[in-house]
Every structure is written in structure tokens, then in C-alpha cells.
N, C-alpha and C positions, 0 to 999 in steps of 0.2 A: 293834604288834607282836601276832603271835598266840601264845597261850601253848602251850610243848612240853611234850608229856609226857615226865616224864622219869622214866626206870626204871633201877634200880641195874644195871651193866653191865660189872662188872669181871671176870668171866670169858668175855665175846664176844669178846676179842682173842685169848685164848688159844685159844680152842675154834676161833675162826677159823685160827690160825695151828696149830695140832694138823691141823685138816681139810686145810687146804690144805699141808702138807707130808707128810701121810700119803698122800693122791691122790697126788702128783708121785712121791712113793718106789715106790708100787706101780706105775704107769706106769714110770717110769725102770726098775727091774729087769726090766719085760717086755720094753720097746721100745729097751733101750740098743745102739749100734751096736757090733759089737766089730769093727770094721775097725780098722786102723793104716795111715794114709797122712799126709802133709802136712796137709790142711785139718784131718784129725781134733786135730792139736796144735795150731793154731789156734784153733778151738773150745774146747778144754779149757784156752786159756790166757785166753779170754774168760769162760769160767765160773770161772778163780781170779781174773781183775781183779774179776767181780760180787759173787764172796763176800768179797773183801778189803773191799770197798763195804758188802756186808752185816755185816760183823764191824765196820766204823769206825762206822758208822749205829748200831749196836746199843750198843756201849759208851759212844759219846758220849751215847745217850737215857739210860742206866742210871747217869751220873753225878749226877742229879737225882733227890730224894727224890719231888718233885711229881710225877712220871711212874708214880709206884707205886701212885697214887692214882687211883679213877676223875674220870672228868670232873665227876659230880656232887656229889662231895666236896672238891676241890680248893677250898683258900684262895688260892691264887696258880697261874702259870704261868710256867714258866721261860723265859726272853729272853736266856739268856748260853750261850757254849758255841755247839753243834750247833744248839740252839731257835733262834738268833740270824739262822741262814740255813731250817733246816725247820720247819715247824711238826709236821709226823709223820714224826720219822725213824724209828720201829718200821716204821711201812707202807712207806716207802720202801725200807727193809734187807730186808722181807718181799718185796717188788718186784723188787727187785735178783736175790735169791737164786731168785727164780722165774725170771728171765732164766739166771740162771748154770745151771739145771736142763737148761733147753733145750739151753744149750749142752754142757754134761756126755753129757748123753746122745745128741745127736748125731743127733737124730730127730725127724719131723716129728709124731708122734703125739701130743707135748706142746703142739702150737702153737694150737690149739683150745681146751686146758684153763686155759692162763695166762692169757689175758684174760678170761676167766670170775672169776677169783680177785682179779686187778688191779682188775676193777670192783668186788668185793665190799670189798676194801681200800680203794678211794677212798669207797664208800658210808658204810663205819664212820666214816673221818676226817671225812668232812662230816655225818655225825651227832653227831660228838663235839666239831666245831664251832658247830653249832647250839648244842647245850649250853653250851661256854664263851663262846658271845656272850650269849646269855641270862642267864650269872652274872656277865660283867666289862666287858658293854654296850662302849662305845667302846674303851675299854684295847685289847680283843682284838682289836677291827677295826682299829686303829690297827697292832698286831701283824700282823695279817693282810696289810695291805698292805704290809709292811716285810720280808716271808719267801713265801717259796715253799711249797705244800701237801708236795711231795712231793721237789721238785729244788732243790737249793742251789747256782744258776748264779755268782751273786754272789761267794760263797765259792772255786768252783774258777778263776775268773777274777782273782780278788784273789791266789790263791795262784799263778798264772800269771804275773802282773804283777810279783808280789815275788821272780820267781826269776830274773829277768834277761833271759827269752827275751822275743826281738824287741826286745831293747835298740838295737841300731845301726840 
């Protein structure tokens, strides 16, 4: 196994988030559609949906003190709550908020920018996973097999199954 160069990156996700949302905010202020038609209400509803997913993921991620430490200094990694389904809920939350911005602006101007930030969140998550594999080895690899990086489809399907939908 190759040795990974580990540097302290406590501020990297914060810088990425500030850069991400400041660029989107500047573009939003410039290109936001001012019309009010039926499609606008539908897109705003989609934006509210993705914003709620953002809030749920951020709230779930901040319940665990391990997530406030950098990957290099963690003594453990959370495997309960939202982390039982998603390995990087903060990255997933930021991706959902990027999609919400597109829905709120109702403009094609953000479409080329959003994939760039999604790729940056993916690159950061992959970097953090390499560090965690180096620190925790097979325990983290097993955790990776049972969870998704950004999207917890098992959680959503379990919630749908327990709701009684398609019972008959």
C-alpha cells in the first residue's frame, strides 16, 4: 500500500463551502428569473425540497463530535445515525444545496458551475477517505461497503417500506 502524504486540512471544507456558496450567490443575484408562472412555483418547490434535505443532512452530521475533527486526528469515525447510511453527509448536503440554487434561480446560468462544485466535493471526500483508510484500515473498508458516499438510498427505501406504502 502506498504511503499517503497527510496534511492538516481543518479549513479545507470550510473554504470550499464558502467559495461554493459565494460564487452561487453572486451568480444567483445576477441571473435570477423574475417571472412568476406555474413552472416557477414548481422549481421553487424543488428548491425547497433540496434545501430541506440540506438541513436534515447537516443537522444529522453535527450530532457527532468526531465530525468536528479533521480526518488526520480522528480517533474513531461515526457509524450511527446519518452515518449509518452516508459516509459524507456534509458533502451530500452541499451538493443538494447546489441543486436547490439551480431550482431557486430558474436560470441556465448555474448549470455549468454546479457540476464543478459537485466534482470538488467528490474530490475532497475521496481525499478524506484515503486518509481514513490509512488510519483505520479494514474497519473503514467494511464501513465503506455498507454505506454510500453521498446518497443513502437504503435509508429512503427503508423509510418508504415502513410507511405502509405499497402494502396491498
